[in-house]
N, CA, C and O atoms as a GROMACS GRO file, in nm:
protein
  284
    1UNK      N    1   0.063  -0.173   0.005
    1UNK     CA    2  -0.003  -0.001   0.018
    1UNK      C    3   0.094   0.127   0.028
    1UNK      O    4   0.048   0.228  -0.026
    2UNK      N    5   0.220   0.138   0.087
    2UNK     CA    6   0.333   0.216   0.051
    2UNK      C    7   0.336   0.293  -0.054
    2UNK      O    8   0.339   0.416  -0.046
    3UNK      N    9   0.338   0.208  -0.201
    3UNK     CA   10   0.376   0.252  -0.315
    3UNK      C   11   0.227   0.314  -0.378
    3UNK      O   12   0.218   0.419  -0.441
    4UNK      N   13   0.135   0.239  -0.352
    4UNK     CA   14   0.018   0.377  -0.398
    4UNK      C   15  -0.028   0.486  -0.284
    4UNK      O   16  -0.132   0.551  -0.290
    5UNK      N   17   0.042   0.491  -0.208
    5UNK     CA   18   0.072   0.617  -0.150
    5UNK      C   19   0.180   0.723  -0.218
    5UNK      O   20   0.171   0.838  -0.259
    6UNK      N   21   0.248   0.658  -0.213
    6UNK     CA   22   0.376   0.708  -0.282
    6UNK      C   23   0.354   0.809  -0.414
    6UNK      O   24   0.379   0.929  -0.431
    7UNK      N   25   0.282   0.687  -0.516
    7UNK     CA   26   0.260   0.708  -0.626
    7UNK      C   27   0.110   0.870  -0.615
    7UNK      O   28   0.122   0.969  -0.688
    8UNK      N   29  -0.005   0.857  -0.516
    8UNK     CA   30  -0.081   0.920  -0.482
    8UNK      C   31  -0.031   1.062  -0.404
    8UNK      O   32  -0.085   1.173  -0.414
    9UNK      N   33   0.035   1.042  -0.359
    9UNK     CA   34   0.137   1.168  -0.338
    9UNK      C   35   0.214   1.269  -0.418
    9UNK      O   36   0.214   1.390  -0.398
   10UNK      N   37   0.300   1.186  -0.541
   10UNK     CA   38   0.325   1.271  -0.689
   10UNK      C   39   0.254   1.325  -0.784
   10UNK      O   40   0.275   1.427  -0.849
   11UNK      N   41   0.086   1.174  -0.790
   11UNK     CA   42  -0.007   1.255  -0.849
   11UNK      C   43  -0.039   1.445  -0.780
   11UNK      O   44  -0.044   1.538  -0.861
   12UNK      N   45  -0.055   1.468  -0.635
   12UNK     CA   46  -0.125   1.578  -0.568
   12UNK      C   47  -0.237   1.504  -0.505
   12UNK      O   48  -0.332   1.566  -0.458
   13UNK      N   49  -0.230   1.399  -0.502
   13UNK     CA   50  -0.377   1.340  -0.420
   13UNK      C   51  -0.416   1.348  -0.228
   13UNK      O   52  -0.515   1.365  -0.156
   14UNK      N   53  -0.210   1.317  -0.208
   14UNK     CA   54  -0.219   1.279  -0.126
   14UNK      C   55  -0.103   1.433  -0.074
   14UNK      O   56  -0.003   1.467  -0.138
   15UNK      N   57  -0.139   1.482   0.016
   15UNK     CA   58   0.014   1.601   0.045
   15UNK      C   59   0.177   1.522   0.104
   15UNK      O   60   0.202   1.413   0.155
   16UNK      N   61   0.231   1.598   0.080
   16UNK     CA   62   0.380   1.547   0.097
   16UNK      C   63   0.406   1.532   0.220
   16UNK      O   64   0.476   1.434   0.245
   17UNK      N   65   0.382   1.583   0.289
   17UNK     CA   66   0.370   1.587   0.444
   17UNK      C   67   0.258   1.521   0.500
   17UNK      O   68   0.193   1.568   0.592
   18UNK      N   69   0.235   1.416   0.446
   18UNK     CA   70   0.121   1.287   0.499
   18UNK      C   71   0.264   1.215   0.560
   18UNK      O   72   0.372   1.199   0.504
   19UNK      N   73   0.223   1.183   0.685
   19UNK     CA   74   0.297   1.057   0.713
   19UNK      C   75   0.251   0.897   0.656
   19UNK      O   76   0.184   0.808   0.708
   20UNK      N   77   0.323   0.908   0.523
   20UNK     CA   78   0.231   0.726   0.503
   20UNK      C   79   0.245   0.648   0.544
   20UNK      O   80   0.214   0.547   0.482
   21UNK      N   81   0.308   0.635   0.691
   21UNK     CA   82   0.292   0.481   0.770
   21UNK      C   83   0.186   0.481   0.850
   21UNK      O   84   0.114   0.380   0.850
   22UNK      N   85   0.147   0.614   0.949
   22UNK     CA   86   0.079   0.656   0.960
   22UNK      C   87  -0.066   0.582   0.902
   22UNK      O   88  -0.129   0.484   0.943
   23UNK      N   89  -0.084   0.666   0.798
   23UNK     CA   90  -0.207   0.649   0.713
   23UNK      C   91  -0.219   0.504   0.688
   23UNK      O   92  -0.313   0.428   0.714
   24UNK      N   93  -0.109   0.480   0.634
   24UNK     CA   94  -0.107   0.292   0.578
   24UNK      C   95  -0.129   0.176   0.744
   24UNK      O   96  -0.164   0.062   0.773
   25UNK      N   97  -0.090   0.275   0.798
   25UNK     CA   98  -0.132   0.207   0.978
   25UNK      C   99  -0.324   0.210   0.968
   25UNK      O  100  -0.401   0.117   0.946
   26UNK      N  101  -0.345   0.329   0.988
   26UNK     CA  102  -0.511   0.344   1.009
   26UNK      C  103  -0.615   0.248   0.910
   26UNK      O  104  -0.712   0.176   0.935
   27UNK      N  105  -0.529   0.291   0.766
   27UNK     CA  106  -0.592   0.221   0.679
   27UNK      C  107  -0.623   0.062   0.706
   27UNK      O  108  -0.734   0.029   0.665
   28UNK      N  109  -0.556  -0.030   0.759
   28UNK     CA  110  -0.523  -0.105   0.741
   28UNK      C  111  -0.608  -0.144   0.814
   28UNK      O  112  -0.703  -0.218   0.790
   29UNK      N  113  -0.560  -0.074   0.951
   29UNK     CA  114  -0.663  -0.097   1.084
   29UNK      C  115  -0.831  -0.098   1.084
   29UNK      O  116  -0.919  -0.168   1.133
   30UNK      N  117  -0.822   0.023   0.998
   30UNK     CA  118  -0.990   0.051   0.987
   30UNK      C  119  -1.030  -0.104   0.917
   30UNK      O  120  -1.102  -0.186   0.974
   31UNK      N  121  -0.980  -0.120   0.808
   31UNK     CA  122  -1.001  -0.292   0.694
   31UNK      C  123  -1.016  -0.354   0.804
   31UNK      O  124  -1.130  -0.396   0.827
   32UNK      N  125  -0.933  -0.374   0.882
   32UNK     CA  126  -0.942  -0.526   0.964
   32UNK      C  127  -1.054  -0.546   1.116
   32UNK      O  128  -1.082  -0.657   1.160
   33UNK      N  129  -1.103  -0.420   1.175
   33UNK     CA  130  -1.187  -0.398   1.219
   33UNK      C  131  -1.325  -0.434   1.135
   33UNK      O  132  -1.408  -0.517   1.172
   34UNK      N  133  -1.332  -0.356   1.016
   34UNK     CA  134  -1.475  -0.362   0.893
   34UNK      C  135  -1.489  -0.567   0.945
   34UNK      O  136  -1.564  -0.637   1.012
   35UNK      N  137  -1.347  -0.588   0.849
   35UNK     CA  138  -1.354  -0.744   0.870
   35UNK      C  139  -1.402  -0.820   0.956
   35UNK      O  140  -1.470  -0.916   0.919
   36UNK      N  141  -1.383  -0.800   1.078
   36UNK     CA  142  -1.380  -0.828   1.243
   36UNK      C  143  -1.526  -0.871   1.220
   36UNK      O  144  -1.583  -0.980   1.211
   37UNK      N  145  -1.565  -0.735   1.215
   37UNK     CA  146  -1.729  -0.699   1.263
   37UNK      C  147  -1.799  -0.813   1.180
   37UNK      O  148  -1.883  -0.890   1.225
   38UNK      N  149  -1.753  -0.811   1.058
   38UNK     CA  150  -1.839  -0.926   0.982
   38UNK      C  151  -1.846  -1.031   0.958
   38UNK      O  152  -1.948  -1.097   0.937
   39UNK      N  153  -1.729  -1.066   0.956
   39UNK     CA  154  -1.720  -1.253   0.951
   39UNK      C  155  -1.776  -1.315   1.077
   39UNK      O  156  -1.843  -1.418   1.089
   40UNK      N  157  -1.712  -1.190   1.210
   40UNK     CA  158  -1.702  -1.296   1.346
   40UNK      C  159  -1.846  -1.281   1.462
   40UNK      O  160  -1.894  -1.364   1.539
   41UNK      N  161  -1.893  -1.117   1.427
   41UNK     CA  162  -2.008  -1.056   1.468
   41UNK      C  163  -2.080  -1.033   1.355
   41UNK      O  164  -2.125  -0.919   1.371
   42UNK      N  165  -2.124  -1.083   1.230
   42UNK     CA  166  -2.260  -1.007   1.145
   42UNK      C  167  -2.297  -0.856   1.182
   42UNK      O  168  -2.412  -0.813   1.179
   43UNK      N  169  -2.208  -0.798   1.210
   43UNK     CA  170  -2.271  -0.672   1.289
   43UNK      C  171  -2.266  -0.579   1.117
   43UNK      O  172  -2.176  -0.592   1.034
   44UNK      N  173  -2.363  -0.508   1.105
   44UNK     CA  174  -2.383  -0.395   0.983
   44UNK      C  175  -2.249  -0.334   0.976
   44UNK      O  176  -2.166  -0.345   1.067
   45UNK      N  177  -2.232  -0.276   0.877
   45UNK     CA  178  -2.092  -0.184   0.889
   45UNK      C  179  -2.138  -0.004   0.805
   45UNK      O  180  -2.050   0.061   0.749
   46UNK      N  181  -2.302   0.052   0.816
   46UNK     CA  182  -2.320   0.103   0.783
   46UNK      C  183  -2.263   0.221   0.784
   46UNK      O  184  -2.294   0.320   0.718
   47UNK      N  185  -2.138   0.200   0.896
   47UNK     CA  186  -2.110   0.370   0.957
   47UNK      C  187  -1.961   0.332   0.866
   47UNK      O  188  -1.865   0.392   0.916
   48UNK      N  189  -1.917   0.233   0.725
   48UNK     CA  190  -1.773   0.200   0.705
   48UNK      C  191  -1.727   0.366   0.627
   48UNK      O  192  -1.645   0.452   0.660
   49UNK      N  193  -1.816   0.355   0.524
   49UNK     CA  194  -1.765   0.526   0.460
   49UNK      C  195  -1.727   0.594   0.529
   49UNK      O  196  -1.607   0.621   0.534
   50UNK      N  197  -1.837   0.656   0.625
   50UNK     CA  198  -1.778   0.799   0.726
   50UNK      C  199  -1.673   0.809   0.818
   50UNK      O  200  -1.604   0.905   0.853
   51UNK      N  201  -1.674   0.666   0.860
   51UNK     CA  202  -1.557   0.607   0.900
   51UNK      C  203  -1.419   0.643   0.843
   51UNK      O  204  -1.338   0.725   0.887
   52UNK      N  205  -1.409   0.552   0.720
   52UNK     CA  206  -1.327   0.589   0.563
   52UNK      C  207  -1.267   0.730   0.572
   52UNK      O  208  -1.158   0.778   0.605
   53UNK      N  209  -1.406   0.781   0.522
   53UNK     CA  210  -1.355   0.944   0.463
   53UNK      C  211  -1.304   1.022   0.619
   53UNK      O  212  -1.230   1.119   0.637
   54UNK      N  213  -1.353   0.964   0.684
   54UNK     CA  214  -1.312   1.051   0.836
   54UNK      C  215  -1.126   1.035   0.799
   54UNK      O  216  -1.074   1.114   0.720
   55UNK      N  217  -1.058   0.946   0.855
   55UNK     CA  218  -0.941   0.881   0.802
   55UNK      C  219  -0.847   0.932   0.694
   55UNK      O  220  -0.725   0.950   0.696
   56UNK      N  221  -0.940   0.952   0.597
   56UNK     CA  222  -0.910   1.020   0.453
   56UNK      C  223  -0.890   1.186   0.482
   56UNK      O  224  -0.780   1.234   0.452
   57UNK      N  225  -0.964   1.250   0.524
   57UNK     CA  226  -1.005   1.356   0.590
   57UNK      C  227  -0.866   1.412   0.662
   57UNK      O  228  -0.790   1.489   0.604
   58UNK      N  229  -0.847   1.370   0.776
   58UNK     CA  230  -0.795   1.376   0.910
   58UNK      C  231  -0.645   1.409   0.837
   58UNK      O  232  -0.589   1.512   0.876
   59UNK      N  233  -0.553   1.296   0.694
   59UNK     CA  234  -0.449   1.332   0.680
   59UNK      C  235  -0.494   1.401   0.554
   59UNK      O  236  -0.424   1.360   0.461
   60UNK      N  237  -0.578   1.486   0.514
   60UNK     CA  238  -0.594   1.559   0.449
   60UNK      C  239  -0.595   1.521   0.274
   60UNK      O  240  -0.575   1.595   0.178
   61UNK      N  241  -0.625   1.385   0.279
   61UNK     CA  242  -0.658   1.319   0.158
   61UNK      C  243  -0.721   1.392   0.064
   61UNK      O  244  -0.805   1.465   0.116
   62UNK      N  245  -0.714   1.402  -0.053
   62UNK     CA  246  -0.824   1.426  -0.150
   62UNK      C  247  -0.844   1.329  -0.320
   62UNK      O  248  -0.762   1.319  -0.411
   63UNK      N  249  -0.976   1.276  -0.312
   63UNK     CA  250  -0.983   1.166  -0.354
   63UNK      C  251  -1.031   1.284  -0.505
   63UNK      O  252  -1.104   1.382  -0.509
   64UNK      N  253  -0.932   1.198  -0.631
   64UNK     CA  254  -1.004   1.251  -0.776
   64UNK      C  255  -1.127   1.335  -0.800
   64UNK      O  256  -1.186   1.394  -0.709
   65UNK      N  257  -1.154   1.337  -0.892
   65UNK     CA  258  -1.298   1.429  -0.913
   65UNK      C  259  -1.385   1.274  -0.968
   65UNK      O  260  -1.311   1.183  -1.004
   66UNK      N  261  -1.461   1.262  -0.970
   66UNK     CA  262  -1.554   1.139  -0.976
   66UNK      C  263  -1.528   1.029  -0.911
   66UNK      O  264  -1.600   0.930  -0.931
   67UNK      N  265  -1.445   1.026  -0.841
   67UNK     CA  266  -1.460   0.893  -0.716
   67UNK      C  267  -1.512   0.896  -0.586
   67UNK      O  268  -1.481   0.980  -0.501
   68UNK      N  269  -1.607   0.784  -0.568
   68UNK     CA  270  -1.730   0.828  -0.405
   68UNK      C  271  -1.637   0.680  -0.371
   68UNK      O  272  -1.573   0.585  -0.415
   69UNK      N  273  -1.700   0.763  -0.237
   69UNK     CA  274  -1.672   0.601  -0.136
   69UNK      C  275  -1.737   0.524  -0.117
   69UNK      O  276  -1.758   0.505   0.003
   70UNK      N  277  -1.818   0.418  -0.231
   70UNK     CA  278  -1.902   0.328  -0.245
   70UNK      C  279  -1.849   0.211  -0.169
   70UNK      O  280  -1.828   0.100  -0.217
   71UNK      N  281  -1.827   0.251  -0.025
   71UNK     CA  282  -1.794   0.078   0.006
   71UNK      C  283  -1.896  -0.012   0.103
   71UNK      O  284  -1.873  -0.131   0.123
   0.00000   0.00000   0.00000
């Protein structure tokens, strides 16, 4: 994932000042949490788009035009 974040920084989608390791850690933790809730608890994950958007917003990540968080 670090390679994708590096590419996104090169395209200006992620600020060069963003700690990419921290962002990668938060995204990975988010995905593991969703997977756990879905597989083991059978919990609905309706909060997933706002939660993921919050991670991206916290790090100043901008999505390219036309891209949505259809998680």
